[in-house]
C-alpha positions in Angstrom: 0.0 0.0 0.1 1.3 3.4 -1.1 0.3 7.0 -2.0 1.4 6.2 -5.5 -0.6 3.4 -5.8 -3.6 5.4 -5.1 -2.9 8.0 -7.8 -2.4 5.0 -10.2 -5.7 3.5 -9.4 -7.7 6.8 -9.7 -5.8 7.7 -13.0 -7.5 4.8 -14.6 -11.0 6.2 -14.1 -11.6 8.8 -16.8 -14.5 11.6 -16.6 -16.1 13.5 -19.4 -16.4 17.4 -19.2 -19.1 19.0 -21.3 -18.8 22.7 -22.1 -22.2 24.4 -22.6 -21.8 28.0 -24.0 -23.4 30.4 -26.6 -20.0 31.5 -28.0 -16.5 30.4 -28.0 -15.9 30.6 -24.2 -14.2 27.9 -22.9 -12.9 26.5 -26.1 -9.3 26.2 -24.8 -10.4 24.1 -21.8 -9.2 20.8 -23.6 -5.6 22.4 -23.7 -5.8 23.7 -20.0 -7.1 20.5 -18.9 -5.2 18.2 -20.8 -3.2 16.9 -17.8 -6.2 15.6 -16.1 -7.5 12.2 -16.9 -10.8 13.6 -18.5 -12.1 14.3 -21.8 -13.4 17.8 -23.0 -16.4 18.5 -25.5 -18.3 21.6 -26.3 -21.8 21.9 -27.0 -23.3 25.4 -28.3 -26.3 26.6 -26.8 -28.6 29.6 -27.9 -27.5 33.0 -27.0 -30.6 33.7 -25.2 -30.1 31.0 -23.0 -28.4 30.8 -19.6 -24.8 31.7 -19.0 -22.2 29.1 -20.1 -21.6 26.1 -17.7 -19.8 23.0 -17.4 -20.9 19.6 -16.6 -18.9 16.3 -15.6 -20.2 13.1 -16.3 -18.6 9.9 -14.9 -19.5 6.1 -16.2 -22.1 7.8 -18.3 -23.7 9.3 -15.2 -24.1 13.0 -14.3 -21.5 13.9 -11.9 -21.7 17.8 -11.4 -22.0 21.2 -12.8 -20.6 24.8 -12.4 -20.7 27.9 -14.1 -17.9 28.2 -16.8 -16.7 31.5 -15.4 -16.1 29.8 -12.1 -13.8 26.9 -13.5 -12.0 29.6 -15.4 -11.2 31.6 -12.3 -10.1 28.5 -10.6 -7.7 27.4 -13.3 -6.1 30.8 -13.0 -6.6 32.2 -9.6 -6.4 35.9 -9.3 -3.0 37.3 -7.4 -5.4 39.6 -5.7 -7.1 36.9 -3.7 -5.8 35.0 -0.4 -5.3 31.4 0.0 -8.2 31.2 2.0 -10.5 33.2 -0.2 -9.6 30.8 -3.1 -10.7 27.9 -1.1 -13.9 29.1 0.1 -14.9 30.7 -3.3 -14.0 27.4 -5.3 -15.3 24.8 -2.8 -17.9 23.6 -5.5 -15.0 23.0 -7.9 -13.2 20.7 -5.4 -16.5 18.8 -5.4 -16.7 18.4 -9.2 -13.1 17.5 -9.7 -13.1 14.7 -6.8 -11.2 11.7 -8.0 -9.8 13.3 -11.0 -6.0 13.1 -11.4 -4.3 16.2 -12.0 -0.6 17.1 -13.2 1.2 20.5 -12.8 -1.2 22.2 -10.4 0.7 25.1 -8.9 1.6 25.5 -5.1 -0.9 28.4 -5.0 -3.7 26.0 -5.9 -2.3 23.3 -3.7 -2.5 25.4 -0.9 -6.1 26.4 -1.6 -7.0 22.9 -1.7 -5.2 22.1 1.5 -7.3 25.0 3.1 -10.5 23.7 1.5 -9.8 20.2 3.3 -8.7 21.7 6.6 -11.9 23.7 6.7 -13.7 20.5 6.6 -11.6 19.4 9.7 -12.4 22.6 11.4 -16.1 22.5 10.9 -16.4 18.9 12.0 -14.3 19.5 15.1 -13.1 15.9 15.8 -11.7 13.1 13.9 -8.0 12.7 12.9 -6.0 14.8 10.4 -2.5 13.8 9.1 -0.6 16.3 7.0 2.8 15.8 5.2 5.1 18.9 4.6 8.1 18.7 2.5 10.0 21.6 4.3 10.1 22.4 8.0 9.6 26.1 6.9 6.1 25.1 5.6 5.2 23.6 8.7 6.5 26.5 10.9 4.5 29.1 8.6 1.2 27.1 9.8 1.9 26.5 13.4 -0.4 28.8 14.6 -3.2 27.2 12.6 -2.3 23.8 13.9 -1.9 24.8 17.4 -5.8 26.2 17.2 -6.8 22.9 15.6 -5.1 21.0 18.1 -7.3 22.6 20.9 -10.3 20.8 19.2 -10.9 17.0 19.7 -9.0 16.4 16.3 -5.8 13.8 16.4 -3.2 15.7 14.4 -0.1 14.2 12.8 2.5 16.2 11.0 5.0 14.6 8.9 8.1 16.7 8.1 11.7 15.7 6.4 14.5 14.3 8.3 17.3 16.5 9.5 15.3 19.3 11.0 14.2 20.6 14.4 10.6 21.5 15.2 9.2 23.0 18.1 6.8 21.2 20.3 3.1 21.7 20.2 2.7 21.8 23.9 -0.6 21.1 25.4 -2.2 20.3 22.3 -3.5 17.1 20.4 -0.5 17.5 17.9 2.1 14.9 17.1 5.1 15.8 14.9 6.9 13.0 13.0 10.2 14.2 11.8 11.2 10.8 10.3 8.6 9.6 8.2 9.4 7.0 5.6 11.5 8.4 2.8 9.1 7.9 0.2 6.6 10.1 2.0 9.0 13.1 1.6 8.1 13.4 -2.0 4.3 13.9 -1.2 2.2 16.9 -0.3 -0.8 15.2 1.5 -3.6 16.4 3.7 -5.8 13.6 5.0 -9.0 13.9 7.3 -11.4 11.2 8.8 -14.2 12.6 10.8 -14.5 9.6 12.9 -18.0 8.8 12.2 -19.9 8.0 8.9 -17.3 9.2 6.8 -19.4 12.0 5.3 -16.7 14.8 5.8 -13.7 12.4 4.9 -11.2 14.1 2.4 -7.7 13.6 1.1 -5.3 15.4 -0.9 -2.2 13.4 -2.2 0.1 15.3 -4.6 3.7 13.9 -5.6 6.3 16.3 -6.7 7.9 15.5 -10.0 11.6 15.9 -11.0 10.7 19.1 -12.7 9.1 20.5 -9.7 5.4 20.1 -10.9 2.9 18.1 -9.1 0.8 15.1 -10.0 -1.9 14.0 -7.6 -5.6 14.0 -6.7 -8.1 15.0 -4.0 -10.8 12.7 -3.0 -14.0 12.9 -0.7 -14.4 8.7 -1.2 -14.1 7.3 2.4 -12.4 4.0 0.8 -9.8 6.0 -0.8 -9.2 8.4 2.3 -8.9 5.0 4.5 -6.4 3.7 1.9 -4.3 6.9 2.4 -4.3 6.8 6.0 -3.0 3.1 5.7 -0.2 4.3 3.4 1.1 7.0 6.0 0.6 5.4 9.4 
C-alpha cells in the first residue's frame, strides 16, 4: 500500500467534461485540462440561454455542474485573492473534480485545496488529520493554525523531512513526525477522517515530480481516504 498506488488507481477512471456555451467561451479548456484524466467536449447553446456552464459525467452518469466562469477563475486564481479566499470561493470546484488526477497544479492551487480540506476538519471539530510537509519552513508558517486546531477534539499528525528541528506543540493534540518513510517526503498530503460515518472524509495527495510540478488527486471517497491513511501510518 502506498500513496503512489492510489494515484495510479484513480488515473484509470476517466471522466467526461461538457462545456455548454453560446459562444467560444471555454474552447481552450481541452488544452488547459489536458493533464487531467478527463475528456473535454463542447456544446453550443442559444445566445438567449443561461450563461455558459460545465458539467462532468462519470461512467455515463451525471456527476456535477458549475458555471464556466467559476472554473476559469479556479484554473487561473487571481493574485489579488488570498489562499483562504480561493478555498472558500471554489469549494464547489473541489467537489466537481473529486477523484480526478491532475498534473502540474501550481503551489498556490495546492495551498487553496489544502485549506479547503482543513476547513472541513475545523467545521467537524473531531476526528483525525494527517498532513505531510516537504519543508520544515512550511510547517512553521502554519504553526498557529495547527495549534488552534489542536485545541479541538482532532488527533493531528504532522510529517516533516529528516534532519530538522521542530518546536513542540505543547498542550495540544498535535504529534510531529520528523522521521517519516523516505517515500513520503515526495508527497504533499492532507488526510482527514471525521471518525463517524465518513461524510466529511477527504484527502489531497500530490507527488512532486523531478521538474518541480505536482501530480495528484483530491478525493472525498471514504474508501480512498482510508487507503491513504493506511499508507502513511
